C-alpha positions, 0 to 999 in steps of 0.5 A, a space after each residue: 703269605 704262601 703258607 696256610 695257617 695251621 692249628 690255632 693262631 698267634 700274631 706277628 710283631 713289628 717295630 713302631 713303623 710310624 715312629 721309625 719312618 718319620 723320625 729318621 732322615 737319611 739325607 741328614 746322615 749321608 755324611 757319616 753313613 757308609 751305606 749312603 748311596 747318592 744315586 738314590 736321589 737321582 731321577 728314576 731311569 726307566 727300563 722296565 717295558 712292563 712299568 706302566 702296566 705290570 707284567 702281561 699275563 701271557 709273559 707271566 705264563 711263559 715265565 712260570 712254565 717249569 716243564 712240558 707237561 703233556 696236558 692235551 696229549 695224555 688226555 687225548 691218547 687212548 693208552 688201552 691198546 698198549 701191552 699191560 706192563 711194557 715200558 710206558 715212557 715209550 708210548 708215543 703222544 699225539 700232537 696237541 689237540 683242541 679237544 681236551 676231553 679224556 679218553 678215559 672219561 668216556 668209559 666206565 671201567 671202575 664198574 667191574 670193581 663195584 659190588 652190591 654190598 658195602 665193603 669194610 676197608 679200615 685204615 692202618 699205619 704200618 708204623 703203629 705198634 703191632 701189639 701191647 708187647 711191642 708198645 711196652 718194648 718201645 716204651 722201655 727202649 728195648 729191642 724185639 728180641 726181648 718180646 718173650 719177656 714182655 709180661 703184664 699183670 694177671 688182671 690185664 687183658 692187654 696181652 691179647 691186644 693185636 693193634 696192628 698185626 694185620 695178618 692176625 687181623 685180616 683172619 678174624 672173621 668178626 672183623 673181616 667177614 666178607 673177604 670178597 669186598 673187604 680190605 685194609 688200607 695201609 698207610 703211608 707210602 711216601 718218598 724216602 726222606 733222605 733221597 733226592 731221587 724217586 724212592 718209594 718208602 713206607 712212612 718216608 723211611 730213610 733209604 741210605 742212613 744207618 737206622 734200617 728203617 726201610 728194612 724194618 718196614 719191609 720185614 713187617 710187610 713180609 711177616 704179615 703176608 706170609 705164614 698161617 695167618 697171612 694177609 692177602 696183599 690183593 686186598 690191601 689199598 696202599 695209601 700215598 700221602 698225606 702230609 710229607 714227602 708226597 710220591 707224586 710231588 717228588 716225582 714232579 721235582 724229579 722232572 718225571 713224565 706221566 708215563 714215567 710215574 705210571 711205570 713207577 706205580 706199576 712197579 709198586 703194584 707188582 712189588 706189593 701184589 695189589 692194584 688198589 691205591 689211595 691218594 690222600 691229599 692234605 696240606 701242603 699238597 692240598 692246594 691249587 698253587 705252583 708246583 703242587 698244582 702241577 704235581 697233581 696234574 702229573 699224578 692224574 695223568 699217570 693214573 690215567 695211563 695206568 688205569 687205561 692200560 690195566 682196568 683192574 687197578 682200583 684207584 681212590 682219591 681221599 679228601 678231607 671233609 671239615 664242614 657240613 657243606 662237604 668240599 668247598 667248590 667253585 665249580 658247583 657253586 649254586 649260581 652255576 656260572 663257572 666259565 671254565 677258568 681253572 685259576 678260579 678253582 679252590 684248593 679243596 676242589 683242585 685234586 677232585 677237579 684233576 682226577 675227574 678231568 683225567 679219569 672221568 668217574 673211574 675212581 673212588 671218592 673217599 671222604 675222610 671225616 676225622 677232622 670235624 671241629 668246634 666250627 662244625 659243631 656250631 654250624 648245626 647248633 651245638 647239639 649233643 649228637 652233631 657229628 652225624 648231622 654234619 657227616 650226612 650233610 657233608 656227604 650229600 653235598 660232596 656227592 652233588 659237587 662231584 656230579 656237577 664237576 663231571 657234568 661241567 668237564 665231561 658231560 656224561 655223568 649219566 653213564 656212571 649213575 647207579 639205579 638210584 640216580 647218584 654215584 654213592 657206590 663210587 664213594 668211601 666214607 672214613 670217620 674217625 672213631 671215638 674222641 679226637 685227643 686234641 679236639 675232644 668235642 668230636 665224639 663219634 660213639 657206638 650209636 653214631 656208628 650205627 647211624 653211620 652204617 644205616 646211612 651208608 646202606 640207605 645211600 648204597 655207599 660202596 665202602 666204609 672205612 675208619 681211622 684207625 682199626 688200631 684205635 678200636 680199643 677202650 680207654 679212659 677219657 681224661 679231660 684237660 678241663 677246657 670248654 668245647 673249643 679247647 677240650 682234649 684228652 690228656 691220656 698218656 696212651 698213644 692215641 693210635 691205640 685208644 679210642 677215648 670211648 668205653 666200649 670193648 675192643 673191636 666194637 666199632 669195627 663190628 658195627 661198621 662192617 655190619 656184623 653188630 646191628 642190634 644190642 649196641 652196648 651202652 658206653 662205660 663211663 667211669 674208670 672202674 667200668 672201663 678198666 673191665 672192658 676187653 682190650 683195656 690197657 692202663 698206661 701207668 700199670 701196664 706200661 709206665 710202671 711195668 717192671 717185667 723188663 727191668 733186668 733187660 734194659 740193656 739195648 735200645 728199641 730197634 724199630 722205628 718211630 712210625 705211626 701218627 702218635 700224638 701224646 698229650 700233656 696238659 692239653 698240648 700236642 707233643 712235638 712229634 711229627 705225625 707219620 714221618 719217620 725221624 731220619 738221621 741227617 741226609 747223606 745228600 742234598 736234595 730239593 727239599 733239604 740241603 746239607 751242603 753250602 755249595 749245593 744251596 749256592 750253585 753260583 757263589 764261591 765265597 761268603 758275604 762277610 762285609 756288612 753295610 752300616 744300618 741307614 737307621 731307617 730300614 727296619 726288619 719285621 718278619 712274619 710270624 705264623 701265629 697258628 703254630 705252636 712252634 717257632 714262636 718263642 719270641 723271647 728266645 728269638 729277641 735274645 738271639 737276634 735283638 728283634 724288635 719288630 714282628 708282623 702277626 699273621 693272619 687276621 681274618 673274619 671269624 669262621 663261625 658267623 658272617 653277620 658282623 665284622 668279627 676278627 681273629 687270628 686265622 678266623 678262629 672262634 674268639 670266645 670261650 674257655 678254649 680261646 681264653 686259654 690260647 689267648 693267654 698261653 699263646 698269643 701273650 705269653 709267647 708272642 706279645 709279652 717279649 715286645 711288651 717287656 722290651 718296650 717294643 709293643 708299638 712296633 707290632 704290625 697286624 697282617 690281614 689276608 694271606 694265601 687262605 683268603 686268596 681262595 676264600 675272599 669272604 675271609 677278608 674284612 674288606 670283602 665282607 664290609 661291602 656285603 654288610 653295607 649292601 654294596 654301599 662303598 662309603 658305609 663299607 669304608 666306615 665299617 672297615 675303619 672301625 673294625 681295623 681300629 677295634 682290632 688294634 685297640 683289642 690288642 692294646 687293651 688285652 696287652 695292657 691288662 695282661 701286663 699291668 702296663 699302660 701301652 699305646 696302640 700299635 698303628 701298623 697294619 699290612 694287607 696280604 692280597 694274593 690269588 683271587 683276592 687281587 681280582 676282588 676289584 670293588 672290595 679292594 676299592 673299599 680297602 683303598 678308600 678306607 686306608 686313605 681316609 684313616 691316614 688323612 684323619 691320623 697320619 701316624 697309621 702306617 700301611 703296607 700292601 703285600 703283593 705277589 711279584 716276578 723278577 719283571 715286576 708286578 703282574 697286570 693284576 698286581 699293578 691294578 691293585 697297587 694303582 687302586 691305592 695310588 688313586 685313593 690316596 691322591 683323591 683324599 688329598 694326600 701325598 704320594 709319600 703317605 701311600 701304603 708301602 708295597 711289600 713284595 713277595 719275593 718268593 715262588 717265581 716258578 721253577 722255570 725263572 729259577 732255573 733259567 736264572 741259575 743257567 745264566 749265573 744268577 743268584 736269588 738275590 739277583 732275582 730279588 733285586 730285579 723284582 724290586 727295581 722293576 716294581 719300583 718303576 711300576 710304582 713310579 709310573 702310577 704315581 706320575 700318572 695319578 699325581 701329575 708330577 715329574 719323575 720321582 727319585 730312586 729313594 722316593 719310591 724305594 721308601 715305598 717298597 718292603 721286601 719279603 723273601 721266603 727263606 730257604 727252600 721255596 714252595 717252588 723248589 728250585 728257588 733257594 733263598 740262602 743266607 748269602 742272598 739275605 746278606 746281600 739283600 740286607 746290604 743293598 736295602 740299607 743302601 737303596 733305602 728300602 722301607 723295611 725287610 721281612 721274611 716268611 717266616 720266623 717259625 721256620 728260621 732253622 734248618 735242623 730239628 732236634 739236631 737233624 737237617 729236616 726238609 722245608 716245612 712250617 718249622 724248617 727252612 731246609 738249609 741244614 748246615 745253618 744255625 737257628 735264627 740265622 736269617 733273623 740275625 742277618 736281617 736285624 744287622 746282627 752278623 756274628 762269625 757264624 752268620 758271616 761264615 756258616 758251616 759248609 756242611 752239616 
């Protein structure tokens, strides 16, 4: 589906499709089934002009164009002659030109900001506690007025810990010795979480609600930048992003032009007294899809205008690097045959492409290196000191990638090279110091820091950063006892103020800033030795059992829950949401969260309250994002909704190797203690056991593919099978069929062993083919041939192929994929009624389509029905052509269609699939006799978290007025009164 797998993985569950489909005959029930529609047995009346080919690419492009983004005019208009801060929105744009090379790409305006010495520019998060006293107050739920009463025992050094007092830190010469080159990167500037307008706020603080978060952050900033020990604001790099409420995406959603966004950034510059900006890309904004890709283009265009008008701006793009190969790149791949097709560019390199297209090399490229994982550890053979090997390789490869991208786009990289013939002086390197709490196989110690500094000096890197300066404090590493893949730190301290390393405070800073070059301390390993280190904070003694504030515990904490806190309990993550502040319920609806029924349903006046009887054939099998730890309590979901089918997404080739077909959820390493722990505690206990206990295990459907493999097709087993078979399609088909069978058999054996029951193997498989995977033609031939052979050999297999769709039906590319399966099943001598179900992704059509539909009085159900009916004609034309039959009936083809909307707010945010749309879809599906209903995803079937209406996310659909599991209730036919008549507002 559209969402990326995150964290580990889990599978999605479904009811035995084969048994259901073969055992139910709608015709026999027609006299007593009120949902029966006699027109379904009539021949199809073709009306879709694209029925035989799918929607043309030109038509698709026109339909999906959401707004007029001035691609060529912003590139070719030289804004350098405009006065510096007059309103940029008044600048005239040149007519569209065939020359689309940026005027800024021909200049080198960054060179004035490049220094001969390496700058030290560590990250901090404005929401992290300033000192130990504030941490104690926050823990005890007390306001800052009690700070003078926060005391520690005499043998504690914690009283002098200034984690995030940036005025104090900036004036510490041991940390910042070169005030000309050094600075602090402060995150994270986002958009106000309760606004539907562009309102920049630290940590997405609510603007209108009563908790005063915005004021609290502003007071903190003012305190740091005034007084005796003040922070020089001009040396602060404001970091925008990375995980939620992105300023540039909110600007896109609010219809900002490039000039208007440049104006807004200029306002921020003036307000905070700095011209240094960092744009940190992470999911969901790190993607090449839909509105997120368009908003990257909007941002890049705005930055071109800003920088061209004022060359003093210092812009930085931050990208996460998680493997030794650096940024994954289509443009810079070894064979070098990228033809300029932007649709082929992968998600990791898409922001780099956009920035380089608009800015040339007039920005800094920051490689964020905290997210190296067990897979990266395996890449270099599992050596103890693996981190620097990966970091060096990733840095060198990405430097080459960047130069290649600029050569392809602008052809003038030589202008930007330094004396060594590279662009390292335009790069920043950012390691995570110490151990990562949740992935403690990563251990960046003081010796790594020294090697890192020497590497940066040798390469003449422009800046060194780190996550975070607040973590540069000693703490005891308390292992959860799992193997390399699952080892984690259970220390109760907030991981933002601990390194899980045994060094005196600021040891990492002194090494990385070049102060400490010799006499690197040996790391203290024992709890006793660590407790004697400068800066040590003992959570049990200094915080939990601290009684200095007992008599004052009358008021609550008057700060905010900012910072990227992530405490651990038995090796599992907390339920915190990173650096995003938890606001109270928004006072207004916006395009990410809706608190009123009427706002989400602009073309409706009433609720849908009458439910059609079930046709006893159309089943409901929602996708479960098995990589999430939240929203996967299937036992609770079953209890509330009667769920008896589930689709586990997404199984892929294991990441660690490609020398044999080896499958797992999200491609995670499927061996070792860490996997065994996850397999038992998550996959079985949370996902499979409820289906086993309710005798629905055979209804599980395994889903392959998804958005991830749409960009990395080698993760699809049908792609790898063809390569392993040396391009022999027949041999590849044999390899693939064995792999598919074996994975379902593994599920059966694992669940049987775990439950002590004798279980039958589920025979239901879905293949989600999107993005570049749709054009992986020979591999798709392998898949089609394999499924036809498996069905011919055993008719109880039930297959579905999930494809993107528009209201006009399948696209050309999607039609061609569907047609391959029709041909393969015909060639195998099978009936067209045995073909895989074509499951339609009724989502993300493009904002233009949604806005046009809204203007014409349509609902999201209307658009979904159009998509299904037009696809019905696409499938029928393929069947008629390949099987040589006369026109099939509506029912015949509807039985070959599944319907999967994205519930709530879509990725293209103008699309809001509401509960009323779901009820209409359910009713119509019973009448039309569709094969099945699904949804993306079961994990986000809620609009509130902890009682607060939350924007669309992996765990919220964004409709705050609804209850938990309302969509699942509707699609499973369990319509209670709250489903029939949901609340009109939060």
